[in-house]
ZATI-59268 format. One line per field, with one value per residue (C-alpha): residue in three letters; x, y, z. Coordinates in steps of 0.001 Angstrom, whole numbers, padded with zeros to 6 digits, always signed. Layout:
residu	Ala / ... $
x	X / ... $
y	Y / ... $
z	Z / ... $
REM end
This chain:
residu	Met / Gln / Thr / Leu / Arg / Ala / Ser / Lys / Cys / Gly / Leu / Ser / Thr / Ala / Met / Leu / Pro / Ala / Ser / Ile / Leu / Asp / Val / Ile / Asp / Ala / Leu / Thr / Lys / Ala / Gly / Tyr / Glu / Ala / Tyr / Ile / Val / Gly / Gly / Gly / Val / Arg / Asp / Leu / Met / Leu / Gly / Leu / Asn / Pro / Lys / Asp / Phe / Asp / Ala / Val / Thr / Asn / Ala / Thr / Pro / Ala / Gln / Val / Lys / Glu / Val / Phe / Gly / Arg / Arg / Cys / Arg / Ile / Ile / Gly / Arg / Arg / Phe / Glu / Leu / Ala / His / Val / Tyr / Ala / Gly / Arg / Glu / Leu / Ile / Glu / Val / Ala / Thr / Phe / Arg / Ala / Pro / Pro / Lys / Lys / Ala / Val / Thr / Ser / Ala / Ala / Gly / Met / Ile / Leu / Arg / Asp / Asn / Asn / Trp / Gly / Ser / Ile / Glu / Gln / Asp / Phe / Ala / Arg / Arg / Asp / Phe / Ser / Ile / Asn / Ala / Leu / Tyr / Tyr / Gln / Pro / Arg / Lys / Gly / Glu / Val / Leu / Asp / Phe / Cys / Asn / Ala / Val / Asp / Asp / Ile / Lys / His / Lys / Thr / Leu / Arg / Leu / Leu / Gly / Asp / Pro / Ala / Leu / Arg / Phe / Glu / Glu / Asp / Pro / Val / Arg / Met / Leu / Arg / Ala / Leu / Arg / Phe / Ala / Ala / Lys / Leu / Asn / Phe / Gln / Ile / Asp / Asp / Ser / Ile / Leu / Glu / Ile / Phe / Thr / Pro / Glu / Met / Thr / Glu / Leu / Leu / Arg / Asp / Val / Ser / Pro / His / Arg / Leu / Tyr / Asp / Glu / Ser / Gln / Lys / Leu / Phe / Thr / Met / Gly / His / Leu / His / Arg / Val / Leu / Pro / Met / Leu / Ile / Asp / Phe / Gly / Ile / Trp / Lys / Gln / Leu / Phe / Ala / Glu / Ile / Lys / Pro / Asp / Ile / Thr / Asp / Phe / Ile / Gly / Lys / Ala / Ala / Lys / Asn / Thr / Asp / Gln / Arg / Ile / Gln / Ile / Gly / Lys / Thr / Ile / Asn / Pro / Ala / Phe / Phe / Tyr / Ala / Val / Leu / Leu / Trp / Lys / Pro / Phe / Leu / Glu / Arg / Cys / Glu / Phe / Tyr / Ser / Ala / Lys / Gly / Thr / Val / Pro / Ala / Glu / Ala / Arg / Ala / Gln / Ala / Gly / Leu / Asp / Val / Leu / Lys / Arg / Gln / Ala / Thr / Arg / Thr / Ile / Ile / Pro / Arg / Phe / Ala / Glu / Thr / Phe / Ile / Arg / Glu / Val / Trp / Glu / Met / Gln / Thr / Arg / Leu / Leu / Asn / Pro / Lys / Pro / Gln / Gln / Ile / Glu / Ser / Leu / Ser / Gly / His / Ala / Arg / Phe / Arg / Ala / Gly / Phe / Asp / Phe / Leu / Leu / Leu / Arg / Glu / Asn / Ser / Gly / Asp / Asp / Ser / Thr / Gln / Gly / Met / Gly / Ala / Trp / Trp / Asp / Ala / Tyr / Gln / Thr / Met / Ser / Ala / Asp / Glu / Lys / Glu / Lys / Ala / Ile / Ala / Gln / Tyr / Asn / Arg / Lys / Arg / Ser / Arg / Ser / Arg / Arg / Lys / Ala / Ala / Gln / Glu / Glu / Val / Pro / Asp / Ser / Arg / Thr / Ser / Glu / Ile / Glu / Pro / Leu / Val / Gln / Glu / Thr / Glu / Ser / Arg / Gly / Arg / Arg / Gln / Arg / Lys / Pro / Lys / Thr / Ser / Ala / Glu / Arg / Pro / Val / Arg / Ser / Asp / Val / Arg / Val / Asn / Glu / Asp / Gly / Ser / Ile / Gly / Ala / Asp / His / Pro / Ile / Met / Lys / Arg / Lys / Arg / Val / Gln / Arg / Asp / Leu / Ser / Gln / Val / Val / Phe / Gly / Pro / Thr / Gln $
x	+039196 / +040802 / +041302 / +044492 / +045779 / +048762 / +050743 / +050658 / +052024 / +054847 / +053355 / +052955 / +052494 / +056058 / +057482 / +055866 / +057017 / +054912 / +054252 / +052178 / +050281 / +049509 / +047983 / +045860 / +044680 / +043579 / +041651 / +040027 / +039075 / +037478 / +035177 / +037096 / +038581 / +042368 / +045033 / +048708 / +049284 / +051915 / +055672 / +055692 / +053646 / +055472 / +058945 / +057886 / +056725 / +060054 / +061984 / +063330 / +063517 / +060897 / +061994 / +058535 / +054929 / +051809 / +048221 / +044958 / +041505 / +037928 / +038335 / +038771 / +041821 / +039713 / +038413 / +041904 / +042983 / +040156 / +041561 / +045089 / +044663 / +047973 / +049906 / +048337 / +049054 / +047195 / +049301 / +048903 / +046482 / +046453 / +046516 / +045424 / +047162 / +047520 / +050843 / +050576 / +053477 / +054057 / +057054 / +059955 / +058390 / +055991 / +053160 / +051425 / +047556 / +045646 / +041903 / +040239 / +040167 / +037348 / +037364 / +036932 / +033231 / +034662 / +038161 / +040560 / +043459 / +046066 / +046227 / +048395 / +045906 / +047786 / +045466 / +045524 / +043278 / +042408 / +040412 / +037434 / +036721 / +035456 / +035538 / +038386 / +037338 / +037549 / +040778 / +042401 / +041585 / +043316 / +046603 / +049422 / +051285 / +049707 / +052578 / +051533 / +047885 / +047915 / +045909 / +047157 / +044956 / +047533 / +045049 / +042684 / +045650 / +044282 / +045614 / +043229 / +044352 / +042228 / +044377 / +046475 / +049349 / +050767 / +051471 / +053137 / +055522 / +056226 / +057019 / +058925 / +056877 / +056042 / +052571 / +050415 / +046718 / +044597 / +045710 / +049470 / +049327 / +046394 / +048074 / +051287 / +049286 / +047458 / +050799 / +054058 / +056121 / +054876 / +057536 / +060207 / +058597 / +058511 / +062334 / +063027 / +060920 / +062417 / +065975 / +065461 / +063491 / +064996 / +061658 / +060903 / +058789 / +055657 / +055456 / +052298 / +054488 / +057481 / +055279 / +054279 / +057474 / +058865 / +060933 / +057848 / +055998 / +058830 / +058347 / +055218 / +057591 / +057970 / +054584 / +055687 / +056705 / +060608 / +060231 / +058522 / +061099 / +063882 / +062092 / +061886 / +065519 / +066548 / +064613 / +066598 / +069908 / +069117 / +067331 / +070659 / +070733 / +071771 / +074396 / +071674 / +069027 / +071370 / +071630 / +067827 / +067389 / +069333 / +067811 / +064128 / +064870 / +064401 / +067906 / +067549 / +064325 / +065890 / +069277 / +069708 / +073343 / +074609 / +075231 / +073659 / +076939 / +077979 / +081648 / +084017 / +083640 / +079854 / +079941 / +082297 / +080328 / +077071 / +078670 / +080198 / +076825 / +075237 / +077940 / +077530 / +073658 / +074248 / +076506 / +074099 / +076141 / +074510 / +074639 / +073770 / +071797 / +073206 / +076706 / +075609 / +074301 / +077857 / +079349 / +076745 / +077225 / +081070 / +081849 / +079483 / +080963 / +084589 / +083427 / +081774 / +084972 / +086958 / +084597 / +085030 / +088799 / +089170 / +087393 / +090153 / +088029 / +089940 / +089752 / +087789 / +085204 / +085098 / +084411 / +081729 / +079891 / +080231 / +078608 / +075755 / +075191 / +075243 / +072941 / +070508 / +070435 / +069549 / +066769 / +064772 / +064439 / +064864 / +064938 / +067674 / +066899 / +069124 / +070957 / +071759 / +073063 / +075321 / +076627 / +077381 / +079359 / +081283 / +082325 / +083487 / +085383 / +087198 / +088707 / +091023 / +091807 / +092738 / +094765 / +097186 / +096781 / +099115 / +101322 / +100267 / +096654 / +096709 / +095678 / +092731 / +091643 / +091365 / +088798 / +086644 / +083018 / +083134 / +086407 / +085098 / +082779 / +085328 / +087934 / +085513 / +084953 / +088724 / +089435 / +086668 / +088168 / +091584 / +090336 / +088434 / +091668 / +091617 / +095290 / +094728 / +094447 / +098266 / +097988 / +096675 / +093647 / +096018 / +097992 / +094977 / +093937 / +097167 / +097395 / +094113 / +095539 / +098919 / +099980 / +100845 / +104552 / +104012 / +101748 / +104533 / +106905 / +104324 / +103624 / +107368 / +107969 / +105063 / +106298 / +109719 / +108099 / +105914 / +108802 / +110725 / +107787 / +107376 / +111125 / +111011 / +107932 / +109578 / +112661 / +110557 / +108633 / +111625 / +113499 / +117272 / +119065 / +122051 / +120036 / +117485 / +117714 / +114690 / +114860 / +113464 / +110249 / +111543 / +115114 / +116069 / +118867 / +121121 / +120605 / +123468 / +123772 / +124258 / +127826 / +129224 / +129683 / +133349 / +134471 / +134952 / +137963 / +141437 / +141061 / +138022 / +139423 / +140735 / +144356 / +145440 / +147710 / +149845 / +150688 / +154168 / +154757 / +158091 / +158455 / +158815 / +155584 / +156990 / +155959 / +158127 / +159439 / +157017 / +153909 / +151453 / +151538 / +155312 / +154755 / +152307 / +153588 / +154006 / +153345 / +155752 / +153882 / +155469 / +155235 / +156170 / +152656 / +151081 / +149878 / +150131 / +148125 / +145123 / +144315 / +144262 $
y	+010307 / +010667 / +008065 / +008578 / +006861 / +004647 / +005768 / +009405 / +008081 / +006392 / +002836 / -000122 / -003823 / -004306 / -002949 / -005625 / -009306 / -012174 / -013181 / -010246 / -010197 / -013892 / -013072 / -010182 / -012037 / -015092 / -012940 / -010955 / -014107 / -015440 / -012359 / -010351 / -006808 / -006851 / -004022 / -003557 / -001354 / +000056 / +000489 / -001190 / +001454 / +004137 / +002963 / +002426 / +006054 / +007315 / +005228 / +002826 / -001017 / -002401 / -005236 / -006857 / -006188 / -006423 / -007003 / -006053 / -007474 / -007615 / -011305 / -012612 / -014761 / -017878 / -016939 / -016172 / -019665 / -021140 / -019430 / -020441 / -023734 / -025134 / -022142 / -020006 / -019927 / -017778 / -016096 / -013629 / -013337 / -009530 / -008702 / -011886 / -012064 / -014500 / -015556 / -016688 / -018371 / -017678 / -019724 / -018740 / -015478 / -014693 / -012214 / -010806 / -010495 / -008358 / -007919 / -004421 / -003247 / -001423 / +000570 / -001887 / -002132 / -002766 / -001488 / -003991 / -001954 / -001912 / +000545 / +002787 / +002652 / +000172 / -002004 / -005659 / -007192 / -005738 / -008324 / -006367 / -006521 / -003548 / -001607 / +000054 / +003461 / +002138 / +000419 / +003591 / +005456 / +002638 / +003170 / +004952 / +007154 / +008942 / +007703 / +004042 / +004625 / +004421 / +001494 / +000281 / -001897 / -002970 / -004591 / -001540 / +000784 / +002888 / +004325 / +005255 / +008225 / +008934 / +011553 / +013410 / +010967 / +011647 / +015321 / +014151 / +011943 / +014899 / +017208 / +014514 / +014895 / +012243 / +012762 / +010600 / +010064 / +011275 / +012470 / +011664 / +011176 / +008762 / +006874 / +006410 / +005214 / +002632 / +001210 / +002701 / +000880 / +003664 / +005937 / +003536 / +003367 / +007221 / +007396 / +004647 / +006118 / +009508 / +008157 / +005816 / +008147 / +011398 / +012831 / +015608 / +014684 / +016777 / +019253 / +017663 / +014643 / +016527 / +018219 / +015030 / +013069 / +013459 / +011187 / +010574 / +009355 / +006871 / +005152 / +003638 / +001288 / -000623 / -002057 / -003582 / -007193 / -007507 / -010069 / -007464 / -004766 / -007086 / -007452 / -003793 / -003215 / -005611 / -003442 / -000341 / -002261 / -003735 / -000708 / +000640 / +003947 / +002870 / +005589 / +008240 / +006696 / +006130 / +009857 / +010148 / +007318 / +009432 / +012703 / +011402 / +009271 / +005940 / +004614 / +003891 / +002147 / -000229 / -000902 / -001713 / -001185 / +000725 / +004380 / +006712 / +007622 / +006745 / +005820 / +005555 / +001789 / +002008 / +004684 / +002756 / -000437 / +001397 / +002832 / -000593 / -002293 / +000300 / -000124 / -003797 / -003500 / -000966 / -003223 / -006216 / -008125 / -010126 / -009077 / -010708 / -008184 / -009851 / -008580 / -005066 / -006104 / -007612 / -004117 / -002272 / -004720 / -004974 / -002260 / -003583 / -007057 / -005824 / -004068 / -007319 / -009305 / -006940 / -007372 / -011117 / -010942 / -008756 / -011511 / -013886 / -015739 / -017735 / -015663 / -018193 / -018533 / -014713 / -014146 / -016886 / -015542 / -011908 / -012741 / -014506 / -011446 / -008945 / -010708 / -011554 / -007925 / -006889 / -009437 / -007097 / -004775 / -006833 / -010633 / -011784 / -015417 / -018245 / -018625 / -014907 / -014924 / -017897 / -015909 / -012912 / -014858 / -016622 / -013459 / -012042 / -015359 / -015071 / -011833 / -013588 / -016359 / -013911 / -011704 / -014348 / -017499 / -020512 / -020755 / -024299 / -023452 / -020244 / -022193 / -023978 / -020756 / -018973 / -021755 / -021473 / -020894 / -017639 / -016360 / -013927 / -012357 / -012358 / -010878 / -008108 / -007269 / -007203 / -004931 / -002491 / -002395 / -001544 / +000943 / +002792 / +003354 / +000315 / -000250 / -003496 / -005251 / -004885 / -004699 / -008079 / -006901 / -005744 / -009062 / -011156 / -008944 / -009407 / -013149 / -013956 / -012641 / -014493 / -017556 / -020813 / -020132 / -016531 / -017816 / -020212 / -017350 / -015114 / -017843 / -018379 / -014697 / -014289 / -017216 / -015656 / -012435 / -014233 / -016115 / -012860 / -011305 / -014216 / -014328 / -010507 / -010852 / -013777 / -011653 / -008753 / -011021 / -013011 / -010836 / -010455 / -012917 / -010664 / -007955 / -009962 / -013231 / -015399 / -017166 / -020626 / -021158 / -024128 / -024531 / -028239 / -029880 / -032194 / -035828 / -037781 / -040447 / -037827 / -037606 / -034148 / -033241 / -033005 / -029588 / -029336 / -026956 / -027614 / -024289 / -025343 / -028773 / -029006 / -029552 / -032524 / -031746 / -034908 / -034077 / -032600 / -030300 / -028693 / -024971 / -025079 / -027012 / -030422 / -033509 / -034696 / -038289 / -038768 / -037945 / -040834 / -041303 / -041913 / -044712 / -046767 / -050194 / -050708 / -054241 / -055496 / -057037 / -059970 / -058625 / -062056 / -063214 / -060324 / -060951 / -058056 / -057753 / -059776 / -062695 / -066203 $
z	+109120 / +105693 / +102937 / +101104 / +097943 / +098784 / +095770 / +097112 / +100366 / +098684 / +099170 / +096749 / +096938 / +095348 / +098657 / +100594 / +101281 / +100141 / +103701 / +104725 / +101386 / +102050 / +105420 / +104155 / +101182 / +103192 / +105775 / +103002 / +101135 / +104406 / +104366 / +107038 / +107008 / +107023 / +106991 / +107521 / +110562 / +112858 / +112387 / +109000 / +107279 / +109041 / +108062 / +104383 / +104352 / +105760 / +103267 / +105869 / +105772 / +108238 / +110286 / +110359 / +109461 / +111651 / +110598 / +112143 / +111401 / +112679 / +113026 / +116581 / +117474 / +117439 / +113907 / +112661 / +113822 / +111839 / +108629 / +109051 / +110956 / +112224 / +110889 / +113544 / +117404 / +119891 / +122474 / +125399 / +128244 / +128865 / +125158 / +123041 / +119631 / +116831 / +115485 / +111857 / +110220 / +106520 / +105460 / +107781 / +108676 / +111570 / +111141 / +114248 / +113754 / +116227 / +116542 / +116511 / +120211 / +121878 / +125277 / +128104 / +129318 / +132832 / +133418 / +134741 / +135963 / +138660 / +141523 / +139427 / +136491 / +134294 / +132210 / +133198 / +130659 / +127159 / +125109 / +124156 / +120418 / +118509 / +115178 / +113306 / +114629 / +118175 / +117437 / +116254 / +119485 / +121460 / +119652 / +121424 / +118964 / +115899 / +113650 / +114418 / +113515 / +109821 / +108268 / +104834 / +102533 / +099938 / +097413 / +097434 / +097472 / +100365 / +103582 / +106431 / +108445 / +111513 / +113295 / +110703 / +111237 / +107711 / +108771 / +112049 / +109876 / +107504 / +110345 / +112329 / +115403 / +118023 / +119454 / +121786 / +121036 / +123891 / +127301 / +127710 / +131500 / +131159 / +128324 / +130255 / +133241 / +131078 / +129930 / +131373 / +128827 / +126372 / +128061 / +126811 / +123370 / +123112 / +123739 / +121306 / +118406 / +119091 / +118889 / +115988 / +113848 / +114979 / +115842 / +118251 / +121247 / +121524 / +124170 / +125746 / +126422 / +127792 / +130454 / +132132 / +131548 / +135011 / +137307 / +139278 / +136277 / +135421 / +138794 / +137088 / +135443 / +138786 / +138103 / +134773 / +134879 / +134728 / +131880 / +129777 / +130661 / +129616 / +126130 / +125814 / +126897 / +124076 / +121563 / +122700 / +122346 / +118808 / +117129 / +115743 / +117505 / +121065 / +121434 / +120880 / +123294 / +126220 / +127183 / +126893 / +129369 / +131996 / +131172 / +131613 / +134687 / +133134 / +133604 / +137365 / +136600 / +134168 / +135819 / +139459 / +140425 / +137368 / +138021 / +135451 / +133847 / +130181 / +130487 / +127593 / +127771 / +127646 / +124861 / +122717 / +123153 / +122182 / +119004 / +118035 / +118519 / +116141 / +113548 / +113464 / +113016 / +110206 / +108237 / +108692 / +111224 / +114026 / +117637 / +121032 / +123100 / +126235 / +125180 / +126108 / +129459 / +130084 / +129346 / +131579 / +134573 / +134162 / +136819 / +139420 / +138826 / +139373 / +142669 / +143877 / +142946 / +145115 / +148045 / +148013 / +147389 / +150520 / +152494 / +151396 / +148780 / +146103 / +142949 / +140760 / +143545 / +144032 / +140263 / +140354 / +143393 / +142242 / +138853 / +140707 / +142967 / +140248 / +137941 / +140884 / +141824 / +138191 / +138106 / +140285 / +137310 / +134215 / +134439 / +132171 / +130780 / +131955 / +128551 / +128469 / +132022 / +131168 / +128068 / +130232 / +132946 / +130210 / +128614 / +132056 / +132784 / +129385 / +130374 / +132973 / +130434 / +127663 / +129933 / +131122 / +128870 / +129208 / +126089 / +125413 / +125588 / +123259 / +120117 / +121705 / +123377 / +120060 / +118974 / +122035 / +121536 / +123618 / +122260 / +119783 / +122356 / +124990 / +122625 / +121495 / +125073 / +125887 / +122898 / +123847 / +127333 / +125977 / +123431 / +126226 / +128180 / +130546 / +131512 / +133246 / +129793 / +129379 / +125709 / +125305 / +123276 / +120455 / +120779 / +120242 / +117432 / +115537 / +116377 / +114595 / +111292 / +111508 / +109569 / +111368 / +111494 / +112730 / +115481 / +116684 / +116864 / +118589 / +121205 / +121716 / +122246 / +124523 / +126565 / +127016 / +128075 / +130512 / +132037 / +132519 / +134187 / +136553 / +137417 / +138063 / +140243 / +142152 / +142890 / +144151 / +146584 / +147986 / +150707 / +150458 / +152748 / +153245 / +154823 / +156750 / +158578 / +159240 / +162466 / +162639 / +164436 / +166369 / +167589 / +166856 / +168806 / +167041 / +167784 / +169486 / +166891 / +164040 / +163012 / +162461 / +158812 / +157859 / +156713 / +152961 / +152817 / +154274 / +155993 / +157816 / +158697 / +162293 / +162723 / +164898 / +167619 / +167162 / +163602 / +163171 / +160264 / +159490 / +159328 / +155544 / +155302 / +154602 / +156608 / +159325 / +159911 / +162831 / +160660 / +160795 / +157102 / +157266 / +159709 / +157603 / +156626 / +152897 / +151564 / +148931 / +145957 / +144034 / +140450 / +138958 / +139837 / +138059 / +134370 / +132178 / +128908 / +127862 / +130166 / +128800 $
REM end
């Protein structure tokens, strides 16, 4: 072990938030040892901005709760921890771990219970990667390095502490962590890890809880280097352990969605990790929709059942929470509504709670070469920047275009009556009481045999109209003009 001055490592209390200092000071004042450990120290040394800070102490979780009272909550059964709330921030406080006196492991060697307290030297040996095993005491200005972790950070090397095969067997999730750190920090994976990182080794992930694998997948999606880690998941055989029905292929749609996610994180925008699950599962969803459509299922029911099937299948690997499942299905459903909206519903649709996510999804599809979007991604993109008058004109133009398309489709579907005649299914006989309709034209009107017409077309004297009796009217009795 070597004790280094924090200033030489580029560390100072000015770089730390008040929340972590509050936790360290409270534990130290109560008579316990307390250090900042893990990724927070590593990222500060690399010049990065840590997302959070973790603390480690020789106080047990029960003793930590005595120090912080209601601000503390003990969680975990396999690995007991204390969560301390400092204002709006949450600090995770762990107790020094020691090797288990009696190993409680699964058949594959995964540790099932790890709540044996020990010293800081024993705790160091239990950590996974060397770069996460630096202990920083801010008030003393000291950094404890037990395994030359500072050199690994300088040389950008990712190295496991102890036998890599045994460490992966103890916790298979460390394989995911190795790829995440390598992609995020742009570190080289040590050869000792690469030698045992085989597809057979990745099958140990089947023993990990689907809930925990979902949490780890969210860390992959939100670390800001998703486009870099996706090929690594395929190369190391982890892709098929995380995703049930998704082929190990990074399509243009998936690749653009990954880069878009990373860009949003880099500029400080919020993201919903479930959005990328919607992207990954989009192709299996479409295939399932076609399956139900071929069986004659109504389109709306086909989409609903296909969504349930795909998400249920994915739950065998990573169990997606109910609220995230709802989000994914709503994004998929918005695709149909955005592709063929009713003109009178366009304005209300643009204010829908899932409009933004659905629009982003549609635009990514269009930019990745999906012709089925029919240019509606660009249309909605332009619509959002229009004024009220421009929106009315755009909707009217869209309505005319939509009407023309419908008429054209109707003409293509209706057969030409001049070339084909459809015979009635039932031959109906005319009832006796029904009077025959008189022909409308004189050419069709039958000619009576008793009517005589002269050769020049004039009416003869024996024509019935000439034989009608005319009634003479007494015009003296007729009053002309206004009546009295």
